[in-house]
C-alpha positions as CSV (number, residue, x, y, z in Angstrom):
1,M,132.3,-0.8,103.1
2,K,131.9,2.5,101.4
3,L,135.0,4.3,100.0
4,F,135.9,7.8,101.2
5,A,135.2,9.1,97.7
6,A,131.7,7.9,98.0
7,A,131.3,9.8,101.2
8,I,132.4,13.0,99.5
9,L,130.1,12.4,96.5
10,S,127.1,11.9,98.9
11,C,127.3,15.5,100.0
12,C,125.2,16.5,96.9
13,S,122.8,13.6,96.9
14,T,119.7,13.8,99.1
15,A,119.3,9.9,98.7
16,A,122.6,9.6,100.6
17,F,121.1,11.1,103.7
18,A,118.5,8.4,104.2
19,D,118.2,7.1,107.7
20,D,119.3,3.6,106.7
21,D,122.5,5.0,105.2
22,F,123.5,7.5,108.0
23,G,126.6,6.5,109.9
24,T,127.4,3.5,107.7
25,A,130.1,5.2,105.6
26,D,133.6,3.9,106.4
27,P,135.9,6.4,104.9
28,K,139.6,5.5,104.6
29,R,141.1,9.0,105.0
30,P,140.4,11.7,107.5
31,V,139.3,15.2,106.6
32,S,141.3,16.3,109.5
33,T,141.0,20.0,110.2
34,Y,140.2,22.7,112.6
35,S,136.9,24.6,112.6
36,I,134.6,26.8,114.5
37,V,130.8,27.2,114.7
38,A,129.5,30.3,116.3
39,R,126.6,32.8,116.8
40,D,127.2,36.5,117.2
41,A,125.1,37.8,120.1
42,A,125.0,41.4,118.7
43,S,123.9,40.7,115.2
44,G,122.4,37.3,115.5
45,E,124.5,36.1,112.6
46,I,125.5,32.4,112.6
47,G,128.5,30.9,111.0
48,V,131.1,28.2,110.5
49,A,134.7,28.4,109.3
50,V,137.3,25.7,108.6
51,Q,140.8,25.1,107.3
52,S,142.4,21.8,106.4
53,H,145.2,20.1,104.5
54,W,142.5,18.5,102.3
55,F,141.1,19.6,99.0
56,S,137.8,21.5,99.1
57,V,137.2,21.1,102.8
58,G,134.3,23.5,102.8
59,S,132.2,21.3,100.5
60,I,131.6,18.7,103.1
61,V,132.5,20.3,106.5
62,A,130.6,23.6,106.6
63,W,126.8,23.8,106.8
64,A,124.5,26.6,107.9
65,E,121.0,28.0,107.4
66,A,119.7,31.4,108.3
67,G,117.8,31.6,111.5
68,V,118.5,27.9,112.3
69,G,122.1,27.1,113.0
70,A,125.5,25.9,111.8
71,V,127.3,22.6,111.7
72,A,130.9,21.5,111.2
73,T,131.3,17.8,110.4
74,Q,134.9,16.5,110.2
75,S,137.5,13.9,111.1
76,F,136.5,10.7,109.2
77,V,133.7,12.7,107.9
78,E,130.0,11.8,107.6
79,P,128.7,14.7,105.5
80,A,125.0,13.9,106.5
81,Y,125.6,15.4,110.0
82,G,125.3,18.8,108.2
83,P,121.9,18.6,106.6
84,K,120.5,16.3,109.3
85,G,121.7,18.5,112.1
86,I,120.3,21.6,110.3
87,E,116.9,19.8,109.8
88,A,116.7,18.8,113.5
89,M,117.5,22.4,114.7
90,R,115.0,23.8,112.1
91,K,112.4,21.7,113.9
92,G,113.4,23.1,117.2
93,A,115.7,20.5,118.6
94,D,118.3,21.6,121.1
95,P,121.8,21.1,119.6
96,A,122.9,18.7,122.3
97,K,119.8,16.6,121.8
98,A,120.0,16.7,118.0
99,L,123.7,15.7,118.0
100,A,123.1,12.9,120.5
101,A,120.3,11.5,118.5
102,L,122.6,11.4,115.4
103,L,125.5,9.9,117.2
104,A,123.3,7.1,118.6
105,K,122.6,6.1,114.9
106,D,126.2,6.3,113.8
107,E,128.1,3.0,114.0
108,N,131.3,4.9,113.4
109,E,130.8,7.7,115.9
110,A,134.3,7.0,117.4
111,V,135.9,8.5,114.3
112,R,133.6,11.5,114.0
113,Q,134.1,15.1,115.1
114,V,131.1,17.4,115.0
115,G,130.2,20.9,116.2
116,F,126.6,22.4,116.4
117,V,125.4,25.9,117.2
118,N,121.8,27.1,116.9
119,A,120.1,30.5,116.4
120,Q,120.0,31.0,120.1
121,G,123.7,30.4,120.6
122,R,123.4,27.0,122.2
123,V,126.3,24.7,121.2
124,A,127.2,21.0,121.2
125,A,130.2,19.1,120.1
126,H,131.6,15.5,119.8
127,T,135.1,14.3,119.4
128,G,135.2,10.6,118.9
129,S,137.6,8.4,120.9
130,K,139.4,7.5,117.7
131,A,139.9,11.0,116.3
132,I,143.6,11.3,115.4
133,V,145.5,13.2,118.0
134,E,146.1,15.9,118.7
135,A,142.3,16.2,118.9
136,C,140.2,18.6,121.0
137,D,137.1,20.6,121.3
138,R,136.2,23.6,123.4
139,Q,132.9,25.4,124.0
140,G,132.1,28.9,125.2
141,E,129.3,31.3,125.0
142,G,127.8,31.0,121.6
143,Y,130.6,29.0,120.0
144,S,132.4,25.7,119.7
145,V,135.9,25.0,118.3
146,Q,137.1,21.6,117.3
147,A,140.2,20.1,115.8
148,N,142.0,16.8,115.0
149,L,145.3,15.8,113.6
150,M,146.9,19.0,115.0
151,E,150.6,19.7,115.5
152,K,149.9,20.8,119.1
153,A,147.3,20.2,121.7
154,S,147.0,23.9,122.3
155,V,145.1,24.6,119.1
156,C,141.5,24.6,120.5
157,D,142.5,26.8,123.5
158,A,144.2,29.3,121.1
159,M,141.0,29.4,118.9
160,A,138.7,29.8,121.8
161,A,140.8,32.6,123.3
162,A,141.1,34.5,119.9
163,F,137.4,34.2,119.3
164,E,136.4,35.5,122.8
165,A,138.9,38.5,122.6
166,A,138.2,39.4,118.9
167,E,136.3,42.5,118.0
168,G,134.3,43.1,114.8
169,D,131.6,41.2,113.0
170,L,131.2,37.4,113.1
171,A,133.2,36.9,109.9
172,E,136.2,38.7,111.4
173,R,136.0,36.9,114.7
174,L,135.8,33.5,112.9
175,M,138.7,34.5,110.8
176,L,140.8,35.4,113.8
177,A,140.0,32.0,115.4
178,L,141.3,30.2,112.3
179,E,144.4,32.3,112.2
180,A,145.1,31.7,115.8
181,A,145.0,27.9,115.1
182,Q,147.4,28.3,112.3
183,T,149.7,30.3,114.5
184,E,149.8,27.4,117.0
185,G,150.9,25.1,114.1
186,G,147.5,24.0,112.8
187,D,147.1,20.8,110.8
188,I,150.3,18.7,111.2
189,R,150.2,18.0,107.4
190,G,150.2,21.7,106.4
191,K,147.6,23.9,104.6
192,Q,145.5,23.5,101.6
193,S,141.9,24.7,101.7
194,A,139.6,26.8,103.8
195,A,135.9,28.0,103.9
196,M,133.5,30.3,105.7
197,L,129.7,30.4,105.7
198,V,127.9,33.1,107.6
199,V,124.1,33.5,107.6
200,E,121.6,35.9,109.0
201,G,120.0,35.4,112.3
202,E,116.5,35.6,111.0
203,K,114.8,32.6,109.4
204,K,114.0,32.9,105.7
205,S,111.4,31.4,103.4
206,N,114.0,29.3,101.6
207,P,117.1,27.6,103.1
208,W,119.4,29.1,100.5
209,E,118.4,32.7,101.4
210,G,120.1,34.9,104.0
211,R,123.8,34.0,103.2
212,I,126.0,36.9,104.1
213,I,129.3,35.1,103.2
214,D,129.7,31.8,101.4
215,L,133.3,31.4,100.4
216,R,135.5,28.5,99.7
217,V,139.3,28.4,98.9
218,E,139.6,24.9,97.3
219,D,143.4,24.7,97.0
220,A,146.0,27.4,97.8
221,P,149.5,27.6,99.4
222,E,148.1,30.1,101.9
223,P,144.4,29.4,102.2
224,L,143.7,31.6,105.2
225,A,145.4,34.6,103.4
226,E,143.3,34.0,100.3
227,L,140.1,33.6,102.4
228,R,140.7,36.9,104.1
229,R,141.2,38.6,100.7
230,L,137.9,37.1,99.5
231,I,136.1,38.2,102.7
232,V,137.1,41.8,102.0
233,L,135.9,41.5,98.4
234,N,132.7,39.9,99.6
235,R,132.1,42.9,101.9
236,A,132.6,45.2,99.0
237,Y,130.0,43.4,96.9
238,N,127.5,43.3,99.8
239,L,128.0,47.1,100.0
240,M,127.3,47.4,96.3
241,N,124.0,45.5,96.8
242,E,123.1,47.8,99.7
243,G,123.8,50.8,97.3
244,D,121.5,49.3,94.6
245,A,118.8,48.8,97.2
246,A,119.1,52.3,98.4
247,V,118.8,53.6,94.8
248,T,115.6,51.6,94.4
249,A,114.3,53.1,97.6
250,G,115.1,56.6,96.3
251,D,117.8,57.3,98.9
252,M,120.7,58.5,96.9
253,D,122.7,59.7,99.9
254,A,122.7,56.2,101.4
255,A,123.4,54.7,97.9
256,N,126.5,56.9,97.4
257,E,127.7,56.2,100.9
258,A,127.5,52.4,100.3
259,Y,129.1,52.7,96.9
260,S,131.9,54.8,98.2
261,A,132.5,52.3,101.0
262,A,132.6,49.4,98.5
263,S,135.1,51.3,96.4
264,A,137.3,51.9,99.4
265,L,137.4,48.1,100.0
266,A,138.1,47.3,96.3
267,P,139.5,50.4,94.7
268,D,140.8,48.5,91.6
269,N,137.5,46.7,90.8
270,H,136.4,48.4,87.5
271,E,133.2,46.3,87.4
272,M,132.0,47.9,90.6
273,I,132.8,51.3,89.2
274,F,130.9,50.6,86.0
275,W,127.7,49.3,87.6
276,R,127.8,52.2,90.0
277,A,127.8,54.5,87.0
278,V,125.1,52.6,85.2
279,T,122.8,52.6,88.3
280,L,123.3,56.4,88.8
281,A,122.6,57.0,85.1
282,S,119.5,54.8,85.1
283,V,117.8,57.1,87.7
284,G,118.8,60.3,86.0
285,E,121.9,61.1,88.0
286,V,123.9,61.4,84.8
287,D,126.3,64.2,85.8
288,E,127.3,62.2,88.9
289,A,127.6,59.0,86.8
290,L,129.9,60.4,84.1
291,P,133.2,60.5,86.1
292,F,132.6,56.9,87.1
293,F,132.0,55.9,83.5
294,K,135.4,57.5,82.6
295,Q,137.1,55.5,85.4
296,A,135.6,52.3,84.2
297,F,136.4,52.9,80.5
298,D,140.0,53.8,81.3
299,A,140.4,50.6,83.3
300,W,138.6,48.3,80.8
301,P,137.8,49.9,77.4
302,M,135.4,47.0,76.5
303,W,132.8,48.5,78.9
304,R,132.1,51.0,76.1
305,E,130.9,48.1,73.9
306,L,128.4,47.2,76.6
307,I,126.6,50.5,76.9
308,P,124.5,50.3,73.7
309,R,123.3,46.8,74.6
310,L,121.9,47.8,78.0
311,P,118.7,49.6,77.0
312,A,117.3,46.5,75.4
313,S,117.5,44.8,78.8
314,D,116.0,47.8,80.5
315,I,119.2,48.5,82.4
316,L,119.6,51.9,80.9
317,P,116.8,54.2,79.4
318,D,116.2,53.7,75.7
319,D,117.5,57.3,75.1
320,Q,120.0,57.7,72.2
321,A,121.1,61.1,73.5
322,L,122.0,59.6,76.9
323,I,123.8,56.7,75.3
324,A,125.8,59.2,73.1
325,R,126.6,61.4,76.1
326,I,128.0,58.4,78.0
327,L,130.1,57.1,75.1
328,A,131.5,60.6,74.5
329,V,133.3,60.5,77.9
330,E,137.0,60.8,77.4
């Protein structure tokens, strides 16, 4: 009989996902939780989000791959449902068939709870007969919600209703579903960790590409509040990346629009301000860059120390007059 700790450790070992091992884990404690897997029809984005009173829930519950699908594996968790489910969907298997095939191999299916969604928005779910009540799952167009060891039986209905009524991008809709579950009482044990993984709808050359949001709150008194804060910061950094790409493409209007949007989301982030200034200066937009250098230096004086180091890494031109002009900012 394998210990629950072994099941957790197996999440990072490809050997643990061998066919002869799958479904034999007999964990002693449940990663009881509520989660949602979903595809956004407008953008094609695919995602999974989860909260639990369990440390680092995202490390074993949440799985997704761009252009393929997403999996939530929970209750008395078998982590291998994640990579094996993704692999099956990558090969074209319908979520219902992929999940049924895995359940047929699992000698402990009665204690599992799993949700699948693929890149076409087809879903499948399983709640084993021995999942700790209150346990439930609900499916709708492009999504599945699932929960176990809840305070109330109404959690899944609340999540489904919130997701269907929500506006915004997929991350916002997933977040609203989690918050609706917590409003209904959530996990009977309380709150501890949360995670969200959102990927692009297009397949990529490598399975680690196309991640739009990949966030985990490992341990916090209010994990959903912290997850929402991190999502805002994630959006800001994504906008910074968009701005950098626009600079590379020579579209300074688009670059400044993206940089300004990022600053609006994270106005006190002096690193964003600094690298915006560096990027502008590196393409000759020095007059525009100098006010941002001032803001960054005022917020964190050590940025000045970094300026002379950047030309050697080809981040700024090797132009001593330019370096002196930047450092002269007061």
